[in-house]
N, C-alpha and C positions, 0 to 999 in steps of 0.2 A: 426526305422531304424538305429539310432545312440545310442543305449543303452550302448555302451562301450566308449562313448565320455564324456569328461567333458564339459558341456554346460554353457557358461557364457553370460548373457544378461546385458548390461550396460545401465544406463540412464544418464541424464545430470549431476546429482550429482556425479556419479562415474567418469565421464569424467573430471569434474573440479578438483576433489580430486587427480586423478592420474596425470593429466597434470601439476598441480601446483607443484608437487614434482619434476618433471623432467624438466619443462620449466617455472619456476616462472617468467621469464622475459616477457613471452607472456600471462600469465593467465588472466590479466585484460582485454586485448583485446578479448581473447577467450570467456570470460564471456559476452562480449558486443554483440556477434554474435546473431542475432535475428532469422535467418533462420535455421530451424532444419536440412535441407539437407546439409547446409554448415558445421555445427558442426559435423555431421555424416561423411562427407567426410574427414575432418581433423583427426577425431578420428580413422577411420579405418586404415589410413596410420601409425598413431602413435602406435596403439595397435599391429599391425602386425610387425612393426619394433621392438617394445619392447619385445613382447612375442612370436611372430610367431603363427602359427596355421592356421585355416580356418576362414575367415571372410565371412559372408553372410548378406545381407539386410534382414529385417524381412519379406519382401514380396517375398522371394525366396522359391519355392516349390521343394522338393527333389524327383527326379524320380528314382535315384538309389544311393547306398552308394558310397561316394567319394573314399573309400578305393579301389574300383574296378579299378579306374583310374590308380593306381600304379601297376596293374597287366596286364593292357591292352597292346597288342602288335600290331604293324603294320608289313606288309610283302611286300617285293618286288615280282615282277613276276606275273604269271597268277593265275587262280583260284586254282592251286595246288602249288603255290609259287615257280614255276620253272622260272628261268631267263636264257636266252640265250644272251650273251654279247660279242660284238666285242671289244677286248682289246684296239684297236687303236682309238676307238670313246669315247670321254669324255662325261660322263653323271652322273647323281646323283646316279645311281645304284652302281657306283664304291665305294660308301660310305658303302656298305654292308660289315660288318665285322663279320657277324654271318651266315656263309653259309656252305653248304655241297656240295663239288665239285662232279659232276657226270661225267664230261668230260672236259678235258683241253688240248689245244695245244698252239702253239706260238701266234696265233692270236685271238683265241676265248676261251670261257669257258661256260660251262653249269652247273648250280648249283641250289640247292633249298635254298631259304632264310629261316633261322630258326627263324626269328622274331626279332623285336626291340621294347623295351619298349617305350611307348608313353611318359611317364614321368619316368626318371631314377634318380639315386643318384646324378647326376651332376646338376640336376635342383633344385634350392633353392627358386625360385619364379615362381609360376604357374598362368598364366593369360589366357584370352580368347579374341579373337576379337569379338566386337559387330557388326562392319561393316568391310568388306574387299572385294575388287573386285573379289578375287578368290573364295569366299564362298557365296556371294549373289549379288544382282543386284545393290547394292550401289557402286558408284564410289569413295567414300571416305573410309578412313581407320580409325577405332576407336577402342580403347581397353576398354573392359568392366572393371568396378571397383566395381560392386555390389557383386561379388563373387571372392575371391582371396585366394590363399594358399601361405604361405611363411615360411621359417625358420627365426629365429630372426636375426636382425641386417643386413638386406640386403641393400647394398649401394643405389640401385635405390629407395627403399622406403624412405630412409633417405633424398635423394635429393628431392623427391616429397613433403615430409613433410616440409623440409626447405623452399621450394618455396611457400608453403601455408602460412608459417609464414611471408615470405617476402610480401605476398599479403594481410595481415591482415587489413591494412589500407583501402584497397578497400572493403574487405568482411564485415567489420563492418558498412560501410556506404552504403550498397546496398539499392537501391530504387526499390522495387518490382513492381512499376508502370512504370519503365523505359523500353523502348523497347530493351535496351541492357542488361537487367537484366539476362535473361537466358544465353546468350553468356558469360557474365562476370562470372557467377557461373561456367559454364562448363570449361572455360579457366583458372580461378584463383584457383580452388580447385577440380574440377570434372574430368570427363573422358577426356576432352580436354587437361588438364594439364598432366594427366597420359600418354596419347597417345604421346604427344610431347616429354616428357622426355624419355619414353621407346624407341620410334622410333629413337631418336637422340643419344641413348646410343652407346658406342663403341662395336665392335665385342667381345672384351674381356669381357665386362660387360654382354653382352647378352648370353655368353656361359652358364651362370647359370640360365637363364630365359627360360621358356617354354611358348609360346603363342599358345593356341589351336585354332582350327577352331570355327566358330561362334556357331555351334549347340551344343557344349559341355555345355556352361553356359548361353546361351542367348536365349533359347526357350521362346517364348512369346514376345520378343522384336521385334517390327515392323513386326508382323505376322509370325515370323520364326517358322516353324513346328518342332515337336519333331522327333528325329531320334534315332537309336540304340546307338548313341554316347552321348545322352543328359543326363546330370546329374542334371541340375538345370533349372527351369523355373522361369522367372521373371514376376510377376503377374501384377504389376501396373506401367509400364513404364511411366515416365514423369509426374506423378501426383504431383510432387513438383512444377510444373509450375503454375503460377497464373491462377485462374479459367477462367478469361476473355481471356487469351492467349490460353488456351486449347480449348475453344469454337471457337476462331478465327481459330486456326489450323484445328480443326475438320471440320469447314464449308469450308475452302479453299481447303482441301485435300479430302473431302468426307469421312473422317474417323470417325467412331463412337468409341469414347473412351470407354473401358470396365469399367462400374461402379462397378462391383464386380469381384471376381476371376473367371477365366475360364481356369483351367488346362486341359491337355489332358484327364486325368482320368474323371473329372467331365463332360467334353463335350461328353464323350462316354456313357452317360446314367446314371452315378452315381450322380444323382441330388437330393438325398433324403434330407429331412430337417435335419436329424441327421448328415449327412456329412457336411452340411453348418455350423451347430452349433459347431461341433468339430473344424472346421477351425476357427470360430470366437472366440473360447476359446483358440486359439493359440496352438492347438495340434501340428501344424507343425512349429510354430514360434520359437520353440526351436532349429531350424536349424541355429541359429546365433552362430557359433562356433568360438572360438579363442584359 
């Protein structure tokens, strides 16, 4: 699916060598990090800020080529993209700047919307909500950070990375047995930190940021089903949690954690041994792009 992409897979050695050149003042503490998920969190912000590109966790499954996202359009109006608008009523449809007027008077207009790119040239950082009241039953809002697209040197990524550096004293002393362990990771370097910084950004900063609905990058997270908009499925949500905590959560919520991958394709009957073997050999793990 990504034959025309340059695919780069980084390990700890790569991370240390690259970050030592750019952030020598932090490298000793970075090397002290014992939790792989924490090191991966910090590195993704760093590499996207430095090089730009597409970042994906190794457990992301590609449902369609991300290039299609930059061709996708949304439309105002009915099933034929026709809009009837009263000019004296303020609504979001007034933002339509790509329309073909069919009829217009002093008070009303009738037009067909010609479409608007979901992601256009003004968007330099593309994210996705993992949770949002508008898109699922969760009352909280959370921004996904296991799949992100960015041009180099985006200010929000720099701010997120800087905050991670500020939290290094906390991150190197993490106690995996502590009841606050998960929340500390989420808020000090994970999606909690990303969500806080993005949602508190100024309107000017957010002009270059596109945050997509949950079904674009978050299929598989908390039971979210695939839709026509889905580009990425996250296969192993929360497996960085300590095993005893995962079992406790599973018992309390009646949730059975998936021990192996279960993408929409495989759950629809393609469960052959060869299919599993191909996955285990990382046929799809090349989807870690930067």
